[in-house]
C-alpha positions as CSV (number, residue, x, y, z in Angstrom):
1,M,17.3,9.5,-4.7
2,T,17.2,10.6,-8.5
3,L,16.3,12.8,-10.7
4,V,15.3,11.7,-14.4
5,A,13.9,12.5,-17.3
6,I,10.8,10.5,-19.0
7,T,11.2,10.2,-23.2
8,R,9.1,7.8,-23.8
9,V,6.9,4.2,-22.8
10,A,8.4,0.8,-23.5
11,A,6.1,-2.4,-24.7
12,G,5.3,-3.4,-21.6
13,G,3.9,-0.3,-20.0
14,E,6.4,1.7,-17.8
15,G,8.6,4.9,-19.1
16,V,11.8,5.2,-20.0
17,G,14.5,7.3,-19.1
18,R,18.5,7.5,-18.1
19,L,20.2,7.9,-15.2
20,P,22.9,10.2,-14.3
21,D,25.8,7.3,-15.4
22,G,23.5,6.6,-18.8
23,M,22.5,3.0,-17.6
24,V,18.2,3.0,-19.0
25,V,15.9,2.5,-16.5
26,F,12.0,1.4,-16.8
27,V,9.8,3.3,-14.2
28,P,6.3,2.3,-13.9
29,R,3.3,4.5,-13.9
30,S,6.0,7.4,-15.2
31,A,4.8,9.1,-19.0
32,P,6.9,11.0,-21.5
33,G,7.9,14.4,-20.9
34,D,7.8,13.8,-16.5
35,E,10.5,15.1,-14.8
36,V,10.6,12.5,-11.8
37,E,12.3,11.4,-8.4
38,I,13.1,7.7,-7.7
39,E,13.9,5.5,-6.1
40,V,16.5,2.5,-8.2
41,T,14.6,-0.9,-7.0
42,E,16.5,-2.7,-9.3
43,R,19.8,-2.7,-11.1
44,R,21.0,-5.2,-13.5
45,R,23.5,-5.2,-16.0
46,R,21.8,-3.2,-19.0
47,Y,19.2,-1.6,-17.1
48,A,17.5,-0.9,-14.0
49,R,14.0,-0.9,-12.8
50,G,12.8,2.1,-10.5
51,R,9.6,3.6,-8.8
52,V,8.7,7.1,-8.4
53,V,8.3,8.4,-4.9
54,R,8.4,12.0,-7.0
55,L,6.5,13.9,-10.0
56,I,9.0,16.8,-10.2
57,R,7.2,18.1,-13.4
58,P,4.3,16.6,-15.2
59,G,5.0,15.6,-19.2
60,P,2.2,17.4,-21.8
61,A,1.0,13.8,-21.6
62,R,0.0,13.0,-18.1
63,V,-3.7,13.4,-17.6
64,E,-5.7,11.8,-13.5
65,P,-6.4,8.5,-13.6
66,R,-9.9,8.1,-13.3
67,C,-10.6,4.9,-11.2
68,P,-9.4,5.5,-7.5
69,H,-7.9,1.8,-7.6
70,Y,-4.8,2.9,-10.1
71,E,-3.1,5.1,-7.6
72,R,-4.5,4.0,-4.5
73,D,-3.9,0.2,-4.4
74,R,-1.4,-0.1,-7.5
75,C,-4.0,-1.8,-9.4
76,G,-2.1,-4.2,-12.0
77,G,-5.4,-4.3,-13.8
78,C,-3.8,-1.0,-16.4
79,Q,-0.7,0.5,-17.3
80,W,-1.8,4.0,-18.9
81,Q,-4.7,5.7,-16.9
82,H,-2.0,8.4,-16.0
83,L,-2.2,9.1,-20.1
84,S,-4.2,10.6,-22.4
85,H,-5.8,8.4,-24.7
86,A,-4.4,10.7,-28.0
87,A,-0.5,9.6,-25.9
88,Q,-1.5,5.8,-25.8
89,L,-2.2,6.0,-29.2
90,R,0.8,7.5,-30.6
91,A,2.9,5.2,-27.5
92,K,0.9,1.5,-29.2
93,R,2.0,2.6,-33.0
94,A,5.1,3.5,-31.6
95,I,5.7,0.2,-29.6
96,V,4.1,-2.1,-33.0
97,G,6.4,-0.3,-34.9
98,D,10.5,-0.8,-32.7
99,A,9.3,-4.3,-32.6
100,L,8.6,-4.9,-36.8
101,R,12.1,-2.8,-36.9
102,R,14.3,-4.4,-34.5
103,I,13.4,-7.5,-34.0
104,G,12.0,-8.0,-37.4
105,H,14.8,-6.3,-39.2
106,L,11.7,-4.1,-41.3
107,E,12.2,-1.2,-42.9
108,I,8.7,-0.3,-41.9
109,E,7.1,3.1,-39.7
110,D,4.4,3.5,-37.0
111,P,1.3,1.6,-38.5
112,E,-1.6,4.0,-37.8
113,I,-4.0,2.7,-35.4
114,V,-7.7,2.2,-35.1
115,P,-9.2,3.1,-31.7
116,A,-11.9,1.3,-30.2
117,P,-14.9,2.1,-29.6
118,S,-15.1,3.1,-26.1
119,A,-11.9,3.8,-23.7
120,W,-14.3,2.3,-21.0
121,R,-16.2,0.2,-20.1
122,Y,-15.5,-2.2,-22.9
123,R,-14.2,-6.1,-20.8
124,A,-16.4,-8.4,-21.4
125,K,-14.3,-11.1,-19.3
126,L,-12.5,-10.3,-15.7
127,T,-10.4,-12.9,-13.4
128,L,-10.6,-11.7,-10.2
129,H,-8.6,-13.5,-7.5
130,A,-8.8,-14.7,-3.5
131,A,-6.0,-14.3,-1.6
132,G,-5.5,-13.6,2.7
133,G,-9.4,-13.1,2.8
134,R,-9.7,-10.2,-0.3
135,L,-11.0,-11.3,-3.5
136,G,-10.1,-8.3,-6.1
137,L,-7.0,-7.6,-8.1
138,H,-3.3,-7.5,-8.0
139,P,-1.4,-4.5,-7.4
140,Y,1.4,-4.1,-10.0
141,H,4.2,-4.6,-8.1
142,A,2.7,-6.8,-5.3
143,P,1.8,-10.1,-7.7
144,N,0.9,-12.4,-5.1
145,R,-1.5,-9.8,-3.0
146,V,-4.7,-9.0,-3.3
147,F,-6.7,-6.1,-3.1
148,D,-10.6,-5.8,-2.5
149,L,-11.7,-5.1,-5.7
150,E,-15.3,-2.2,-5.5
151,D,-15.8,-1.3,-9.4
152,C,-12.8,-2.1,-12.8
153,H,-13.7,0.9,-14.7
154,I,-12.8,-0.8,-18.1
155,A,-15.1,-3.9,-17.6
156,R,-18.6,-3.8,-18.3
157,P,-21.6,-2.1,-16.6
158,R,-23.1,-6.0,-16.1
159,L,-20.4,-7.2,-15.0
160,M,-19.8,-5.1,-12.2
161,Q,-23.7,-5.0,-11.4
162,V,-23.1,-9.1,-10.3
163,W,-20.0,-8.3,-9.0
164,A,-21.2,-5.1,-6.6
165,A,-23.9,-8.3,-5.3
166,M,-20.2,-10.5,-4.7
167,P,-18.6,-8.9,-1.4
168,L,-22.5,-9.3,0.8
169,H,-22.3,-13.5,-0.1
170,R,-18.9,-13.8,0.0
171,G,-19.6,-16.7,2.6
172,L,-21.2,-18.7,0.2
173,L,-18.3,-19.4,-1.7
174,P,-16.0,-22.2,-0.9
175,Q,-13.8,-21.4,1.2
176,S,-11.3,-22.8,-0.8
177,L,-11.7,-20.5,-3.5
178,T,-8.5,-19.3,-5.7
179,E,-10.3,-17.2,-8.6
180,L,-13.5,-15.5,-9.9
181,V,-14.4,-14.8,-13.3
182,L,-16.4,-13.1,-14.8
183,R,-17.7,-12.9,-17.9
184,E,-20.3,-11.6,-20.7
185,D,-21.1,-13.1,-24.1
186,R,-22.2,-13.0,-26.9
187,E,-26.0,-12.3,-26.6
188,G,-25.6,-11.1,-23.7
189,G,-25.6,-14.0,-20.8
190,V,-23.0,-13.3,-18.0
191,H,-21.1,-16.1,-16.5
192,V,-19.9,-16.7,-13.0
193,V,-17.2,-19.6,-12.7
194,V,-15.9,-20.1,-9.7
195,R,-12.3,-21.9,-9.4
196,A,-11.4,-23.7,-6.5
197,G,-11.4,-27.2,-4.8
198,A,-12.5,-30.2,-5.0
199,E,-14.7,-30.1,-1.3
200,P,-18.7,-30.4,-2.6
201,W,-20.6,-26.7,-1.8
202,D,-23.6,-25.7,-1.7
203,T,-24.4,-23.5,-5.2
204,G,-27.9,-22.6,-4.6
205,P,-27.6,-19.5,-2.5
206,L,-25.4,-17.9,-4.5
207,S,-27.1,-18.9,-7.8
208,T,-29.9,-17.0,-5.6
209,A,-28.1,-14.7,-4.7
210,L,-26.6,-13.5,-8.4
211,G,-30.1,-13.4,-10.0
212,G,-30.8,-17.3,-10.2
213,E,-32.0,-18.3,-14.0
214,A,-30.2,-14.9,-14.9
215,V,-26.7,-15.9,-14.0
216,S,-24.8,-19.0,-15.2
217,L,-22.9,-20.2,-11.9
218,W,-20.1,-22.2,-13.2
219,W,-18.1,-24.8,-11.2
220,Q,-14.1,-25.2,-11.5
221,P,-12.5,-27.9,-9.2
222,A,-8.7,-28.3,-9.3
223,G,-7.4,-30.1,-12.1
224,G,-10.9,-30.4,-13.0
225,A,-13.0,-29.1,-16.2
226,A,-15.4,-26.4,-15.8
227,R,-19.0,-27.2,-15.7
228,V,-22.6,-25.5,-15.0
229,V,-23.9,-26.4,-11.7
230,A,-26.3,-23.6,-11.1
231,G,-28.6,-20.5,-13.1
232,A,-28.8,-20.2,-17.4
233,R,-27.6,-23.3,-18.7
234,P,-26.0,-21.3,-22.3
235,G,-24.2,-23.6,-24.8
236,F,-21.4,-21.2,-25.0
237,P,-17.9,-22.5,-23.3
238,A,-17.5,-19.3,-20.6
239,L,-14.0,-20.5,-20.5
240,A,-13.2,-20.8,-24.3
241,F,-11.1,-18.2,-25.4
242,E,-12.7,-15.0,-27.0
243,Q,-11.2,-11.7,-27.0
244,S,-12.4,-9.3,-23.9
245,N,-13.4,-6.2,-26.5
246,P,-15.6,-8.6,-28.8
247,E,-16.4,-5.6,-30.9
248,L,-13.2,-4.7,-31.8
249,A,-12.3,-8.0,-32.4
250,Q,-14.8,-8.6,-35.2
251,Q,-13.9,-5.8,-36.7
252,I,-10.6,-7.4,-37.4
253,R,-11.3,-10.7,-38.5
254,R,-13.8,-8.4,-41.2
255,E,-10.4,-6.6,-42.2
256,A,-8.4,-9.2,-42.1
257,I,-10.7,-11.4,-44.5
258,E,-10.7,-8.1,-46.8
259,G,-7.4,-7.8,-47.7
260,L,-6.7,-11.8,-48.0
261,G,-9.1,-10.3,-51.3
262,R,-11.3,-13.0,-53.7
263,M,-11.8,-16.0,-52.0
264,V,-15.0,-17.8,-54.2
265,G,-14.1,-21.3,-54.0
266,A,-10.3,-21.3,-52.0
267,V,-9.3,-23.6,-49.4
268,V,-8.7,-21.2,-46.5
269,W,-6.5,-22.3,-43.2
270,D,-8.4,-20.8,-40.4
271,L,-5.0,-21.2,-37.7
272,Y,-6.0,-20.8,-33.9
273,G,-9.4,-20.5,-34.7
274,G,-11.1,-20.1,-31.2
275,V,-15.2,-20.7,-31.0
276,G,-15.0,-20.1,-35.2
277,D,-15.4,-16.8,-35.7
278,A,-13.0,-16.0,-38.8
279,A,-14.2,-19.7,-40.2
280,R,-18.1,-18.3,-40.0
281,L,-16.6,-15.2,-41.7
282,L,-14.7,-17.0,-44.4
283,A,-18.1,-19.1,-45.4
284,A,-19.9,-16.6,-46.3
285,S,-17.3,-15.0,-49.1
286,G,-16.9,-18.8,-50.6
287,A,-13.9,-20.4,-49.3
288,R,-14.0,-24.0,-47.9
289,V,-12.6,-24.0,-44.8
290,F,-10.2,-25.9,-42.5
291,S,-10.4,-24.3,-38.8
292,V,-7.8,-25.4,-36.4
293,D,-8.0,-24.8,-32.3
294,A,-6.5,-27.0,-28.9
295,D,-9.7,-26.2,-27.1
296,A,-11.8,-28.5,-27.1
297,S,-15.3,-26.9,-25.7
298,A,-14.4,-23.8,-28.3
299,I,-14.3,-27.0,-31.2
300,R,-17.8,-28.3,-30.2
301,W,-19.2,-24.9,-29.8
302,A,-18.3,-24.2,-32.7
303,R,-19.4,-27.2,-34.6
304,Q,-23.1,-26.3,-33.2
305,H,-23.0,-23.1,-34.7
306,G,-20.8,-23.7,-38.1
307,G,-22.8,-22.4,-40.4
308,Q,-23.0,-22.8,-44.3
309,A,-22.9,-26.7,-43.7
310,G,-20.7,-28.6,-45.0
311,S,-18.0,-25.9,-46.5
312,I,-16.0,-25.6,-42.8
313,T,-14.2,-28.6,-41.1
314,F,-13.6,-28.2,-37.6
315,L,-10.4,-30.0,-36.4
316,E,-9.3,-30.2,-32.6
317,G,-5.6,-29.8,-31.7
318,R,-2.7,-28.1,-31.4
319,V,-1.8,-26.2,-34.3
320,E,1.7,-27.8,-35.2
321,E,-0.1,-31.8,-35.1
322,T,-2.2,-31.2,-37.1
323,L,-1.5,-29.2,-40.2
324,H,-0.5,-32.6,-42.0
325,R,-3.8,-33.5,-42.1
326,L,-5.0,-30.3,-43.9
327,P,-5.0,-30.2,-47.1
328,E,-2.9,-27.6,-49.4
329,P,-4.2,-23.9,-48.9
330,D,-4.7,-21.2,-51.1
331,L,-5.1,-18.2,-48.1
332,V,-4.5,-18.1,-44.4
333,V,-5.5,-16.5,-41.5
334,A,-3.3,-17.2,-38.3
335,N,-4.2,-15.8,-34.9
336,P,-1.7,-17.5,-32.3
337,P,-2.1,-16.5,-28.9
338,R,1.1,-14.4,-27.4
339,A,3.4,-17.2,-27.8
340,G,3.4,-16.4,-32.2
341,L,3.3,-19.2,-33.9
342,A,4.6,-22.4,-33.3
343,P,8.4,-22.5,-35.3
344,R,7.0,-25.9,-36.9
345,V,4.1,-23.8,-37.7
346,S,5.9,-20.2,-39.6
347,A,8.2,-22.6,-41.4
348,A,5.6,-24.7,-42.7
349,L,3.5,-21.5,-43.9
350,E,7.3,-20.4,-44.9
351,A,7.3,-23.8,-47.3
352,W,4.4,-22.8,-48.2
353,G,4.7,-19.3,-49.3
354,A,7.9,-20.5,-51.4
355,R,5.5,-22.9,-53.3
356,R,2.8,-20.9,-53.9
357,P,3.9,-17.3,-56.2
358,G,0.6,-15.3,-54.5
359,A,0.2,-16.8,-51.2
360,R,-1.6,-14.4,-48.7
361,L,-1.4,-14.3,-44.7
362,A,-3.7,-12.6,-42.1
363,Y,-1.8,-12.3,-39.4
364,I,-3.9,-11.7,-36.4
365,S,-1.5,-10.4,-33.7
366,C,-1.4,-10.0,-29.8
367,D,2.0,-9.5,-29.2
368,P,4.4,-7.1,-31.5
369,A,7.2,-9.1,-30.9
370,T,6.4,-12.6,-31.3
371,L,4.9,-10.9,-35.0
372,A,8.3,-9.5,-35.4
373,R,10.1,-12.5,-35.0
374,D,7.6,-14.7,-36.9
375,V,7.6,-12.0,-39.9
376,A,11.5,-12.6,-39.9
377,R,10.9,-15.9,-40.1
378,L,8.7,-15.8,-42.9
379,G,11.2,-14.3,-45.5
380,T,9.6,-15.8,-48.8
381,F,7.1,-13.1,-47.4
382,Q,6.3,-9.1,-48.0
383,V,4.5,-7.2,-45.6
384,E,1.7,-5.4,-47.6
385,R,0.0,-3.7,-44.7
386,L,1.0,-3.4,-41.5
387,T,-2.7,-2.0,-38.9
388,A,-2.8,-2.0,-35.1
389,Y,-5.7,-2.0,-33.0
390,D,-6.6,-0.2,-29.7
391,L,-7.7,-3.3,-28.4
392,F,-7.3,-2.8,-24.5
393,P,-7.2,0.8,-23.8
394,Q,-5.6,2.2,-20.7
395,T,-3.6,-0.6,-21.0
396,S,0.1,-1.2,-22.7
397,H,-1.9,-4.5,-25.0
398,V,-1.7,-3.6,-29.0
399,E,-3.7,-6.1,-31.4
400,V,-2.0,-6.4,-34.6
401,L,-3.3,-7.5,-38.4
402,A,-0.3,-8.0,-40.7
403,L,-1.4,-8.9,-44.4
404,L,2.1,-10.8,-45.7
405,T,1.8,-11.4,-49.7
406,R,4.2,-13.9,-51.8
407,S,4.9,-11.3,-54.5
């Protein structure tokens, strides 16, 4: 056993300290200021990993976790319930600033951060796993195991109401069940997506047990597309990407568009546009919008709810394979997945910025590291404004809005 002082938290949520020989060690469930006795579980050339065996002295940032699963089952859904909310916000600011300095090579201070409206009961989507006769979530230290979930304290109440009925009716689910997705859509509709094998199963009893028309029951067989099989039949695609904290996500989109300035008559690219939320805001501001996404179900829904007839063109396809179909933009909004911009996309934006003085790009990122990498690739642009958002309280994930300009 080794005594370690934790000095900060890393981007993945683990506490950081040093072993007696000076090697950096990452320790889950530790907090800045903690003195902990650890067992070293992994040692590599440049760093080690450990687990807390005993808390010798808690740091000032440590609090009692609210959810019993957090310590009892070592739930991997949250990483930071043992940190105070203020400490979480400080850590997220530092994670963003460090990434932009270390990877993006920028001289920049830690950004301001916008707190979430609520630190609990905000999550509108929850994916549960089936393994070994259990249905629930993974422990953070054993991703192949599952513990039975009683309650998720960051999930919305309506989802947990549906979930409360599920253990009583476990036998109504397919034997080949692998995952169960619970989702509350923007109109308050609740969806239950059953991911299982391709064998037929009687959906009626489960639908009745979950409330009949009150819940949309979907089935996604292995290798197939999800479809509604019982209950309400809304048009919103249950598996289309949408942020799990939709209210704050909408605020980020509004602030991104406001940051681009006047856009009446402007041609705007909306890259990785999903179900068209940003596109509709852009069109309402007077822009002519070209919105691109690879998710066919998201594009279908976006076209049905496009609004501003004639001012939005929705295109289905990978962004890097679609840019040649778009007219030259005046402004760009990009909201890529965690992998960031594909190299062909960042190269196209860099070329656009090089030939367009005054070009403005609003980049919404869910990964500070890939944001920093892409900012470094966009050398003709300068970071005009950087704002972090606590989109996922109790976790180490942070959303960032970077407004980039070409002087």
